[in-house]
C-alpha positions in Angstrom: -49.1 -0.4 -28.6 -47.5 2.7 -30.3 -47.2 3.8 -34.0 -43.6 4.6 -34.9 -43.3 7.2 -37.6 -40.3 9.0 -39.2 -39.9 12.4 -37.4 -41.2 14.3 -40.4 -44.4 12.3 -40.9 -47.6 14.3 -41.3 -49.1 12.4 -38.2 -45.9 12.9 -36.1 -47.3 15.6 -33.8 -50.6 14.1 -33.0 -51.8 12.9 -29.6 -53.2 9.7 -30.9 -53.4 8.2 -34.3 -56.2 6.1 -35.7 -55.0 3.0 -37.7 -57.3 4.1 -40.5 -55.3 7.3 -40.9 -52.3 5.1 -41.9 -54.2 3.0 -44.7 -51.9 4.0 -47.4 -48.6 3.6 -45.6 -46.0 0.9 -46.0 -45.5 -1.2 -42.8 -42.4 -2.6 -41.2 -43.1 -5.5 -38.8 -40.7 -6.0 -35.9 -42.3 -9.2 -34.7 -44.4 -11.7 -36.5 -47.1 -11.8 -33.7 -47.4 -8.0 -33.8 -47.7 -8.2 -37.6 -50.7 -10.7 -37.2 -52.3 -8.3 -34.6 -51.8 -5.4 -37.0 -53.5 -7.2 -39.9 -56.4 -8.0 -37.6 -56.9 -4.3 -36.4 -56.2 -2.9 -39.9 -59.0 -5.1 -41.3 -61.3 -3.7 -38.5 -60.2 -0.2 -39.7 -61.1 -1.1 -43.2 -57.7 -1.5 -45.0 -55.3 -4.0 -45.9 -51.7 -3.7 -44.6 -49.0 -3.0 -47.3 -45.9 -4.7 -45.8 -42.4 -3.3 -46.7 -40.5 -5.7 -44.4 -40.9 -8.3 -41.8 -38.6 -9.1 -39.1 -38.0 -10.3 -35.5 -36.2 -7.3 -34.1 -38.1 -4.1 -32.9 -34.8 -2.2 -32.8 -34.1 -3.0 -36.4 -37.6 -2.3 -37.4 -37.3 1.2 -35.7 -34.0 1.8 -37.8 -35.9 1.0 -40.8 -38.7 3.5 -39.8 -35.9 6.1 -39.2 -34.6 5.4 -42.8 -38.1 6.1 -44.3 -39.0 2.5 -45.2 -42.3 2.6 -43.7 -44.2 3.0 -40.3 -44.5 0.4 -37.5 -46.7 -0.7 -34.6 -44.5 -1.5 -31.6 -45.2 -2.3 -27.9 -44.1 0.5 -25.6 -41.7 -1.8 -23.7 -39.7 -2.3 -27.0 -39.4 1.4 -28.1 -35.8 2.4 -28.3 -34.3 4.8 -25.9 -32.8 6.7 -28.8 -35.8 8.4 -30.6 -33.8 10.6 -32.7 -35.5 10.7 -36.2 -38.5 9.0 -34.9 -42.0 10.1 -33.6 -44.1 7.8 -31.3 -47.8 8.1 -31.1 -50.2 5.9 -29.2 -52.9 4.3 -31.2 -56.5 5.6 -30.7 -59.2 2.9 -29.7 -59.9 0.4 -30.7 -56.3 -0.5 -30.3 -54.3 -3.6 -29.7 -53.1 -4.3 -26.2 -51.4 -7.0 -24.2 -52.2 -8.3 -20.9 -49.7 -9.7 -18.4 -50.9 -11.7 -15.4 -49.5 -13.9 -12.6 -51.2 -17.0 -11.2 -49.9 -18.3 -7.8 -51.0 -20.9 -5.3 -53.6 -19.6 -2.8 -52.1 -20.9 0.2 -48.5 -19.6 0.0 -46.9 -17.2 -2.5 -43.1 -18.1 -2.7 -40.7 -15.2 -2.3 -39.6 -15.4 -6.0 -43.2 -15.2 -7.2 -43.8 -12.2 -4.7 -40.7 -10.4 -6.0 -41.8 -10.9 -9.6 -45.3 -9.5 -8.9 -43.9 -6.5 -7.1 -41.4 -5.9 -9.9 -44.2 -6.1 -12.5 -46.6 -3.8 -10.5 -43.8 -1.2 -10.1 -42.9 -1.3 -13.7 -46.4 -0.8 -15.1 -47.3 1.7 -12.4 -44.6 4.1 -13.9 -45.8 3.8 -17.5 -47.8 6.4 -19.0 -51.3 5.2 -20.4 -52.2 5.2 -23.9 -55.4 7.2 -24.7 -58.4 5.3 -23.9 
């Protein structure tokens, strides 16, 4: 998960950002499940989330951040290619994460399942790791 900030935000140049550093910020939710996760981790960091907007579209959420409505927590896979006006910073631990797994039959892996496993492996192998 990454924090998306307006480009001029005081935390924009950091290597990582602790959620507690964002305690006074207004938040834009791009997905309801991510919002729930944010509330959980914010409570662990000792603050209550001030929500400016809730939605179901990460691209729209990033547009709102660009416009200065607030900051957002967005999975890396949903970050927009056009980062103009935005800064993205990985969250310092403890941070939310998502796990993707595949379960297959032991005896025979079907070609489609094998292709999916290869594609997932190749995709994640090329992603930069957030700070641990």
